[in-house]
DRENBA-967908 format. One record per atom (N, C-alpha, C, CB): z, x, y; residue number from 1; atom name; residue in three letters. Coordinates in nm, 3 decimals, m for minus. Each point is the difference from the previous one (the first is absolute). Glycine has a CB too. Layout:
// DRENBA-967908
<gufi Z="Z" X="X" Y="Y" num="NUM" atome="CA" residu="ALA"/>
...
END
This chain:
// DRENBA-967908
<gufi Z="4.930" X="0.760" Y="m3.713" num="1" atome="N" residu="UNK"/>
<gufi Z="0.056" X="0.100" Y="m0.052" num="1" atome="CA" residu="UNK"/>
<gufi Z="0.099" X="m0.016" Y="0.126" num="1" atome="C" residu="UNK"/>
<gufi Z="m0.190" X="0.153" Y="m0.159" num="1" atome="CB" residu="UNK"/>
<gufi Z="0.317" X="m0.100" Y="0.136" num="2" atome="N" residu="UNK"/>
<gufi Z="0.081" X="0.026" Y="0.075" num="2" atome="CA" residu="UNK"/>
<gufi Z="0.011" X="0.164" Y="0.049" num="2" atome="C" residu="UNK"/>
<gufi Z="0.093" X="m0.220" Y="m0.108" num="2" atome="CB" residu="UNK"/>
<gufi Z="m0.100" X="0.213" Y="0.236" num="3" atome="N" residu="UNK"/>
<gufi Z="0.031" X="0.175" Y="0.068" num="3" atome="CA" residu="UNK"/>
<gufi Z="0.133" X="0.109" Y="m0.049" num="3" atome="C" residu="UNK"/>
<gufi Z="m0.094" X="m0.131" Y="0.230" num="3" atome="CB" residu="UNK"/>
<gufi Z="0.076" X="0.176" Y="m0.302" num="4" atome="N" residu="UNK"/>
<gufi Z="0.083" X="0.104" Y="0.041" num="4" atome="CA" residu="UNK"/>
<gufi Z="0.144" X="m0.035" Y="m0.034" num="4" atome="C" residu="UNK"/>
<gufi Z="m0.162" X="0.063" Y="0.181" num="4" atome="CB" residu="UNK"/>
<gufi Z="0.174" X="m0.073" Y="m0.023" num="5" atome="N" residu="UNK"/>
<gufi Z="0.113" X="0.036" Y="0.047" num="5" atome="CA" residu="UNK"/>
<gufi Z="0.126" X="m0.113" Y="m0.015" num="5" atome="C" residu="UNK"/>
<gufi Z="m0.157" X="0.151" Y="0.151" num="5" atome="CB" residu="UNK"/>
<gufi Z="0.055" X="m0.307" Y="m0.158" num="6" atome="N" residu="UNK"/>
<gufi Z="0.035" X="m0.096" Y="m0.010" num="6" atome="CA" residu="UNK"/>
<gufi Z="0.018" X="m0.027" Y="m0.198" num="6" atome="C" residu="UNK"/>
<gufi Z="m0.116" X="m0.052" Y="0.295" num="6" atome="CB" residu="UNK"/>
<gufi Z="0.088" X="0.185" Y="m0.377" num="7" atome="N" residu="UNK"/>
<gufi Z="0.009" X="m0.009" Y="m0.149" num="7" atome="CA" residu="UNK"/>
<gufi Z="0.154" X="0.082" Y="0.005" num="7" atome="C" residu="UNK"/>
<gufi Z="m0.304" X="0.002" Y="m0.105" num="7" atome="CB" residu="UNK"/>
<gufi Z="0.271" X="0.068" Y="0.129" num="8" atome="N" residu="UNK"/>
<gufi Z="0.171" X="0.067" Y="0.068" num="8" atome="CA" residu="UNK"/>
<gufi Z="0.087" X="m0.048" Y="0.081" num="8" atome="C" residu="UNK"/>
<gufi Z="m0.088" X="0.159" Y="m0.003" num="8" atome="CB" residu="UNK"/>
<gufi Z="0.070" X="m0.269" Y="0.019" num="9" atome="N" residu="UNK"/>
<gufi Z="0.130" X="m0.160" Y="0.157" num="9" atome="CA" residu="UNK"/>
<gufi Z="0.051" X="m0.034" Y="m0.159" num="9" atome="C" residu="UNK"/>
<gufi Z="m0.185" X="m0.205" Y="0.313" num="9" atome="CB" residu="UNK"/>
<gufi Z="0.115" X="0.160" Y="m0.383" num="10" atome="N" residu="UNK"/>
<gufi Z="0.016" X="m0.092" Y="m0.095" num="10" atome="CA" residu="UNK"/>
<gufi Z="0.044" X="m0.006" Y="m0.151" num="10" atome="C" residu="UNK"/>
<gufi Z="m0.136" X="m0.032" Y="0.154" num="10" atome="CB" residu="UNK"/>
<gufi Z="0.117" X="0.215" Y="m0.204" num="11" atome="N" residu="UNK"/>
<gufi Z="0.007" X="0.043" Y="m0.169" num="11" atome="CA" residu="UNK"/>
<gufi Z="0.135" X="m0.063" Y="m0.029" num="11" atome="C" residu="UNK"/>
<gufi Z="m0.135" X="0.253" Y="m0.016" num="11" atome="CB" residu="UNK"/>
<gufi Z="0.232" X="m0.297" Y="0.096" num="12" atome="N" residu="UNK"/>
<gufi Z="0.113" X="m0.078" Y="m0.126" num="12" atome="CA" residu="UNK"/>
<gufi Z="m0.047" X="m0.141" Y="m0.062" num="12" atome="C" residu="UNK"/>
<gufi Z="0.213" X="0.099" Y="0.138" num="12" atome="CB" residu="UNK"/>
<gufi Z="m0.290" X="m0.110" Y="m0.027" num="13" atome="N" residu="UNK"/>
<gufi Z="m0.019" X="m0.213" Y="m0.053" num="13" atome="CA" residu="UNK"/>
<gufi Z="m0.090" X="0.057" Y="m0.100" num="13" atome="C" residu="UNK"/>
<gufi Z="m0.013" X="m0.226" Y="0.243" num="13" atome="CB" residu="UNK"/>
<gufi Z="m0.004" X="0.249" Y="m0.377" num="14" atome="N" residu="UNK"/>
<gufi Z="m0.079" X="0.024" Y="m0.082" num="14" atome="CA" residu="UNK"/>
<gufi Z="0.094" X="m0.077" Y="m0.161" num="14" atome="C" residu="UNK"/>
<gufi Z="m0.130" X="0.252" Y="0.180" num="14" atome="CB" residu="UNK"/>
<gufi Z="m0.034" X="m0.392" Y="m0.202" num="15" atome="N" residu="UNK"/>
<gufi Z="m0.022" X="m0.012" Y="m0.162" num="15" atome="CA" residu="UNK"/>
<gufi Z="m0.066" X="0.070" Y="m0.154" num="15" atome="C" residu="UNK"/>
<gufi Z="0.014" X="m0.157" Y="0.159" num="15" atome="CB" residu="UNK"/>
<gufi Z="0.084" X="0.171" Y="m0.193" num="16" atome="N" residu="UNK"/>
<gufi Z="m0.068" X="0.077" Y="m0.161" num="16" atome="CA" residu="UNK"/>
<gufi Z="m0.115" X="m0.142" Y="m0.065" num="16" atome="C" residu="UNK"/>
<gufi Z="0.301" X="0.181" Y="m0.099" num="16" atome="CB" residu="UNK"/>
<gufi Z="m0.385" X="m0.167" Y="0.058" num="17" atome="N" residu="UNK"/>
<gufi Z="m0.019" X="m0.080" Y="m0.039" num="17" atome="CA" residu="UNK"/>
<gufi Z="m0.082" X="0.057" Y="m0.176" num="17" atome="C" residu="UNK"/>
<gufi Z="0.020" X="m0.133" Y="0.294" num="17" atome="CB" residu="UNK"/>
<gufi Z="m0.016" X="0.053" Y="m0.412" num="18" atome="N" residu="UNK"/>
<gufi Z="m0.008" X="0.030" Y="m0.126" num="18" atome="CA" residu="UNK"/>
<gufi Z="m0.105" X="m0.109" Y="m0.028" num="18" atome="C" residu="UNK"/>
<gufi Z="0.242" X="0.110" Y="m0.053" num="18" atome="CB" residu="UNK"/>
<gufi Z="m0.376" X="m0.052" Y="m0.070" num="19" atome="N" residu="UNK"/>
<gufi Z="m0.098" X="m0.081" Y="m0.024" num="19" atome="CA" residu="UNK"/>
<gufi Z="0.069" X="m0.074" Y="m0.147" num="19" atome="C" residu="UNK"/>
<gufi Z="m0.221" X="0.162" Y="0.137" num="19" atome="CB" residu="UNK"/>
<gufi Z="0.259" X="m0.146" Y="m0.204" num="20" atome="N" residu="UNK"/>
<gufi Z="0.028" X="m0.070" Y="m0.157" num="20" atome="CA" residu="UNK"/>
<gufi Z="m0.120" X="m0.100" Y="m0.064" num="20" atome="C" residu="UNK"/>
<gufi Z="0.266" X="m0.006" Y="0.075" num="20" atome="CB" residu="UNK"/>
<gufi Z="m0.238" X="m0.055" Y="m0.164" num="21" atome="N" residu="UNK"/>
<gufi Z="m0.117" X="m0.076" Y="m0.119" num="21" atome="CA" residu="UNK"/>
<gufi Z="m0.062" X="m0.101" Y="0.081" num="21" atome="C" residu="UNK"/>
<gufi Z="0.136" X="0.016" Y="m0.234" num="21" atome="CB" residu="UNK"/>
<gufi Z="0.028" X="m0.095" Y="0.310" num="22" atome="N" residu="UNK"/>
<gufi Z="m0.097" X="m0.120" Y="0.009" num="22" atome="CA" residu="UNK"/>
<gufi Z="0.062" X="m0.017" Y="0.211" num="22" atome="C" residu="UNK"/>
<gufi Z="m0.004" X="m0.166" Y="m0.373" num="22" atome="CB" residu="UNK"/>
<gufi Z="0.049" X="0.296" Y="0.357" num="23" atome="N" residu="UNK"/>
<gufi Z="0.085" X="m0.081" Y="0.135" num="23" atome="CA" residu="UNK"/>
<gufi Z="0.051" X="0.128" Y="0.087" num="23" atome="C" residu="UNK"/>
<gufi Z="0.111" X="m0.241" Y="m0.146" num="23" atome="CB" residu="UNK"/>
<gufi Z="m0.100" X="0.247" Y="0.275" num="24" atome="N" residu="UNK"/>
<gufi Z="m0.004" X="0.064" Y="0.086" num="24" atome="CA" residu="UNK"/>
<gufi Z="0.108" X="0.005" Y="0.076" num="24" atome="C" residu="UNK"/>
<gufi Z="m0.194" X="m0.027" Y="m0.029" num="24" atome="CB" residu="UNK"/>
<gufi Z="0.348" X="0.106" Y="0.019" num="25" atome="N" residu="UNK"/>
<gufi Z="0.106" X="0.007" Y="0.019" num="25" atome="CA" residu="UNK"/>
<gufi Z="m0.013" X="0.157" Y="0.111" num="25" atome="C" residu="UNK"/>
<gufi Z="0.093" X="m0.168" Y="m0.258" num="25" atome="CB" residu="UNK"/>
<gufi Z="m0.027" X="0.089" Y="0.431" num="26" atome="N" residu="UNK"/>
<gufi Z="0.060" X="0.052" Y="0.061" num="26" atome="CA" residu="UNK"/>
<gufi Z="0.173" X="m0.033" Y="0.015" num="26" atome="C" residu="UNK"/>
<gufi Z="m0.249" X="0.024" Y="0.075" num="26" atome="CB" residu="UNK"/>
<gufi Z="0.279" X="0.102" Y="m0.005" num="27" atome="N" residu="UNK"/>
<gufi Z="0.132" X="0.000" Y="0.028" num="27" atome="CA" residu="UNK"/>
<gufi Z="0.002" X="0.132" Y="0.134" num="27" atome="C" residu="UNK"/>
<gufi Z="0.094" X="m0.101" Y="m0.292" num="27" atome="CB" residu="UNK"/>
<gufi Z="0.055" X="0.081" Y="0.334" num="28" atome="N" residu="UNK"/>
<gufi Z="0.032" X="0.089" Y="0.128" num="28" atome="CA" residu="UNK"/>
<gufi Z="m0.004" X="0.148" Y="m0.048" num="28" atome="C" residu="UNK"/>
<gufi Z="0.159" X="m0.182" Y="0.116" num="28" atome="CB" residu="UNK"/>
<gufi Z="m0.165" X="0.246" Y="m0.080" num="29" atome="N" residu="UNK"/>
<gufi Z="m0.019" X="0.182" Y="m0.081" num="29" atome="CA" residu="UNK"/>
<gufi Z="0.162" X="0.126" Y="0.043" num="29" atome="C" residu="UNK"/>
<gufi Z="m0.364" X="m0.020" Y="0.073" num="29" atome="CB" residu="UNK"/>
<gufi Z="0.349" X="m0.187" Y="0.059" num="30" atome="N" residu="UNK"/>
<gufi Z="0.152" X="0.140" Y="m0.026" num="30" atome="CA" residu="UNK"/>
<gufi Z="0.141" X="m0.104" Y="0.018" num="30" atome="C" residu="UNK"/>
<gufi Z="m0.129" X="0.277" Y="0.165" num="30" atome="CB" residu="UNK"/>
<gufi Z="0.059" X="m0.324" Y="m0.259" num="31" atome="N" residu="UNK"/>
<gufi Z="0.144" X="m0.132" Y="m0.093" num="31" atome="CA" residu="UNK"/>
<gufi Z="m0.096" X="0.008" Y="m0.204" num="31" atome="C" residu="UNK"/>
<gufi Z="0.068" X="m0.309" Y="0.328" num="31" atome="CB" residu="UNK"/>
<gufi Z="m0.117" X="0.485" Y="m0.406" num="32" atome="N" residu="UNK"/>
<gufi Z="m0.057" X="m0.077" Y="m0.100" num="32" atome="CA" residu="UNK"/>
<gufi Z="0.092" X="m0.057" Y="m0.115" num="32" atome="C" residu="UNK"/>
<gufi Z="m0.193" X="0.135" Y="0.060" num="32" atome="CB" residu="UNK"/>
<gufi Z="0.350" X="m0.189" Y="m0.020" num="33" atome="N" residu="UNK"/>
<gufi Z="0.072" X="m0.059" Y="m0.116" num="33" atome="CA" residu="UNK"/>
<gufi Z="m0.050" X="m0.141" Y="0.050" num="33" atome="C" residu="UNK"/>
<gufi Z="0.231" X="0.170" Y="m0.067" num="33" atome="CB" residu="UNK"/>
<gufi Z="m0.252" X="m0.184" Y="0.176" num="34" atome="N" residu="UNK"/>
<gufi Z="0.013" X="m0.131" Y="0.059" num="34" atome="CA" residu="UNK"/>
<gufi Z="m0.089" X="m0.108" Y="0.012" num="34" atome="C" residu="UNK"/>
<gufi Z="0.117" X="0.123" Y="0.092" num="34" atome="CB" residu="UNK"/>
<gufi Z="m0.058" X="m0.236" Y="m0.105" num="35" atome="N" residu="UNK"/>
<gufi Z="m0.125" X="m0.143" Y="m0.075" num="35" atome="CA" residu="UNK"/>
<gufi Z="m0.157" X="0.042" Y="0.019" num="35" atome="C" residu="UNK"/>
<gufi Z="0.167" X="m0.227" Y="0.089" num="35" atome="CB" residu="UNK"/>
<gufi Z="m0.262" X="0.217" Y="m0.191" num="36" atome="N" residu="UNK"/>
<gufi Z="m0.117" X="m0.011" Y="0.079" num="36" atome="CA" residu="UNK"/>
<gufi Z="m0.095" X="m0.158" Y="0.007" num="36" atome="C" residu="UNK"/>
<gufi Z="0.007" X="0.277" Y="m0.068" num="36" atome="CB" residu="UNK"/>
<gufi Z="m0.140" X="m0.289" Y="0.037" num="37" atome="N" residu="UNK"/>
<gufi Z="m0.047" X="m0.111" Y="0.062" num="37" atome="CA" residu="UNK"/>
<gufi Z="m0.176" X="0.082" Y="m0.101" num="37" atome="C" residu="UNK"/>
<gufi Z="0.208" X="m0.100" Y="0.327" num="37" atome="CB" residu="UNK"/>
<gufi Z="m0.196" X="0.004" Y="m0.423" num="38" atome="N" residu="UNK"/>
<gufi Z="m0.171" X="m0.048" Y="m0.110" num="38" atome="CA" residu="UNK"/>
<gufi Z="m0.024" X="m0.060" Y="0.090" num="38" atome="C" residu="UNK"/>
<gufi Z="0.003" X="m0.040" Y="m0.254" num="38" atome="CB" residu="UNK"/>
<gufi Z="m0.187" X="0.074" Y="0.221" num="39" atome="N" residu="UNK"/>
<gufi Z="m0.105" X="m0.160" Y="0.022" num="39" atome="CA" residu="UNK"/>
<gufi Z="m0.008" X="0.036" Y="m0.062" num="39" atome="C" residu="UNK"/>
<gufi Z="m0.102" X="m0.106" Y="0.139" num="39" atome="CB" residu="UNK"/>
<gufi Z="0.004" X="0.023" Y="m0.156" num="40" atome="N" residu="UNK"/>
<gufi Z="m0.142" X="m0.026" Y="m0.153" num="40" atome="CA" residu="UNK"/>
<gufi Z="m0.090" X="0.112" Y="0.130" num="40" atome="C" residu="UNK"/>
<gufi Z="m0.023" X="m0.375" Y="m0.180" num="40" atome="CB" residu="UNK"/>
<gufi Z="m0.118" X="0.308" Y="0.053" num="41" atome="N" residu="UNK"/>
<gufi Z="m0.075" X="0.053" Y="0.064" num="41" atome="CA" residu="UNK"/>
<gufi Z="m0.114" X="m0.069" Y="0.156" num="41" atome="C" residu="UNK"/>
<gufi Z="0.058" X="0.111" Y="m0.269" num="41" atome="CB" residu="UNK"/>
<gufi Z="m0.034" X="m0.221" Y="0.273" num="42" atome="N" residu="UNK"/>
<gufi Z="m0.047" X="m0.108" Y="0.087" num="42" atome="CA" residu="UNK"/>
<gufi Z="0.103" X="0.065" Y="0.098" num="42" atome="C" residu="UNK"/>
<gufi Z="m0.090" X="m0.242" Y="m0.148" num="42" atome="CB" residu="UNK"/>
<gufi Z="0.214" X="0.167" Y="0.156" num="43" atome="N" residu="UNK"/>
<gufi Z="0.110" X="0.060" Y="0.069" num="43" atome="CA" residu="UNK"/>
<gufi Z="m0.059" X="0.131" Y="0.063" num="43" atome="C" residu="UNK"/>
<gufi Z="0.184" X="m0.103" Y="m0.162" num="43" atome="CB" residu="UNK"/>
<gufi Z="m0.152" X="0.166" Y="0.110" num="44" atome="N" residu="UNK"/>
<gufi Z="m0.048" X="0.171" Y="0.080" num="44" atome="CA" residu="UNK"/>
<gufi Z="m0.155" X="m0.045" Y="0.067" num="44" atome="C" residu="UNK"/>
<gufi Z="0.125" X="0.222" Y="m0.225" num="44" atome="CB" residu="UNK"/>
<gufi Z="m0.144" X="m0.242" Y="0.155" num="45" atome="N" residu="UNK"/>
<gufi Z="m0.165" X="m0.003" Y="0.088" num="45" atome="CA" residu="UNK"/>
<gufi Z="0.005" X="m0.071" Y="0.097" num="45" atome="C" residu="UNK"/>
<gufi Z="m0.136" X="0.010" Y="m0.169" num="45" atome="CB" residu="UNK"/>
<gufi Z="0.229" X="m0.190" Y="0.201" num="46" atome="N" residu="UNK"/>
<gufi Z="m0.010" X="m0.083" Y="0.117" num="46" atome="CA" residu="UNK"/>
<gufi Z="0.116" X="0.121" Y="0.084" num="46" atome="C" residu="UNK"/>
<gufi Z="m0.061" X="m0.318" Y="m0.112" num="46" atome="CB" residu="UNK"/>
<gufi Z="0.166" X="0.394" Y="0.154" num="47" atome="N" residu="UNK"/>
<gufi Z="0.066" X="0.085" Y="m0.007" num="47" atome="CA" residu="UNK"/>
<gufi Z="m0.056" X="0.040" Y="0.151" num="47" atome="C" residu="UNK"/>
<gufi Z="0.048" X="0.042" Y="m0.280" num="47" atome="CB" residu="UNK"/>
<gufi Z="m0.108" X="0.091" Y="0.189" num="48" atome="N" residu="UNK"/>
<gufi Z="m0.128" X="0.152" Y="m0.016" num="48" atome="CA" residu="UNK"/>
<gufi Z="m0.039" X="m0.165" Y="0.080" num="48" atome="C" residu="UNK"/>
<gufi Z="m0.069" X="0.277" Y="m0.289" num="48" atome="CB" residu="UNK"/>
<gufi Z="0.003" X="m0.398" Y="0.359" num="49" atome="N" residu="UNK"/>
<gufi Z="m0.098" X="m0.032" Y="0.051" num="49" atome="CA" residu="UNK"/>
<gufi Z="0.067" X="m0.027" Y="0.106" num="49" atome="C" residu="UNK"/>
<gufi Z="m0.147" X="m0.057" Y="m0.162" num="49" atome="CB" residu="UNK"/>
<gufi Z="0.210" X="m0.044" Y="0.197" num="50" atome="N" residu="UNK"/>
<gufi Z="0.149" X="m0.014" Y="0.116" num="50" atome="CA" residu="UNK"/>
<gufi Z="m0.002" X="0.131" Y="0.046" num="50" atome="C" residu="UNK"/>
<gufi Z="0.180" X="m0.167" Y="m0.120" num="50" atome="CB" residu="UNK"/>
<gufi Z="m0.125" X="0.226" Y="0.092" num="51" atome="N" residu="UNK"/>
<gufi Z="0.037" X="0.227" Y="0.059" num="51" atome="CA" residu="UNK"/>
<gufi Z="m0.122" X="m0.051" Y="0.073" num="51" atome="C" residu="UNK"/>
<gufi Z="0.095" X="0.265" Y="m0.230" num="51" atome="CB" residu="UNK"/>
<gufi Z="m0.237" X="m0.178" Y="0.169" num="52" atome="N" residu="UNK"/>
<gufi Z="m0.065" X="0.016" Y="0.066" num="52" atome="CA" residu="UNK"/>
<gufi Z="m0.070" X="m0.077" Y="0.141" num="52" atome="C" residu="UNK"/>
<gufi Z="0.028" X="0.103" Y="m0.214" num="52" atome="CB" residu="UNK"/>
<gufi Z="m0.015" X="m0.279" Y="0.230" num="53" atome="N" residu="UNK"/>
<gufi Z="0.044" X="m0.081" Y="0.108" num="53" atome="CA" residu="UNK"/>
<gufi Z="0.064" X="0.013" Y="0.091" num="53" atome="C" residu="UNK"/>
<gufi Z="m0.022" X="m0.084" Y="m0.113" num="53" atome="CB" residu="UNK"/>
<gufi Z="0.195" X="0.151" Y="0.100" num="54" atome="N" residu="UNK"/>
<gufi Z="0.065" X="0.024" Y="0.119" num="54" atome="CA" residu="UNK"/>
<gufi Z="0.110" X="m0.111" Y="m0.013" num="54" atome="C" residu="UNK"/>
<gufi Z="m0.207" X="0.104" Y="0.145" num="54" atome="CB" residu="UNK"/>
<gufi Z="0.196" X="m0.168" Y="m0.323" num="55" atome="N" residu="UNK"/>
<gufi Z="0.017" X="m0.129" Y="0.062" num="55" atome="CA" residu="UNK"/>
<gufi Z="0.228" X="0.067" Y="m0.072" num="55" atome="C" residu="UNK"/>
<gufi Z="m0.371" X="m0.266" Y="m0.030" num="55" atome="CB" residu="UNK"/>
<gufi Z="0.378" X="0.340" Y="0.081" num="56" atome="N" residu="UNK"/>
<gufi Z="0.163" X="0.074" Y="m0.082" num="56" atome="CA" residu="UNK"/>
<gufi Z="0.044" X="0.089" Y="0.125" num="56" atome="C" residu="UNK"/>
<gufi Z="m0.072" X="0.045" Y="m0.304" num="56" atome="CB" residu="UNK"/>
<gufi Z="0.150" X="0.007" Y="0.323" num="57" atome="N" residu="UNK"/>
<gufi Z="0.060" X="0.054" Y="0.119" num="57" atome="CA" residu="UNK"/>
<gufi Z="0.024" X="0.129" Y="m0.110" num="57" atome="C" residu="UNK"/>
<gufi Z="0.121" X="m0.222" Y="0.199" num="57" atome="CB" residu="UNK"/>
<gufi Z="m0.215" X="0.330" Y="m0.187" num="58" atome="N" residu="UNK"/>
<gufi Z="0.034" X="0.124" Y="m0.062" num="58" atome="CA" residu="UNK"/>
<gufi Z="m0.019" X="0.074" Y="0.129" num="58" atome="C" residu="UNK"/>
<gufi Z="m0.071" X="m0.025" Y="m0.263" num="58" atome="CB" residu="UNK"/>
END
């Protein structure tokens, strides 16, 4: 869990996730009309696993 101070420092670096029937859709919260990424269940699970392992610079 992040400390409250670090959450406030990075509030502008957010994405939104919507779970639809067969995919999870991810978009930049600052650009809701922009491009989005749609991931199937397996790809979504793989991405979450990579994020939890620190494989991405987030």
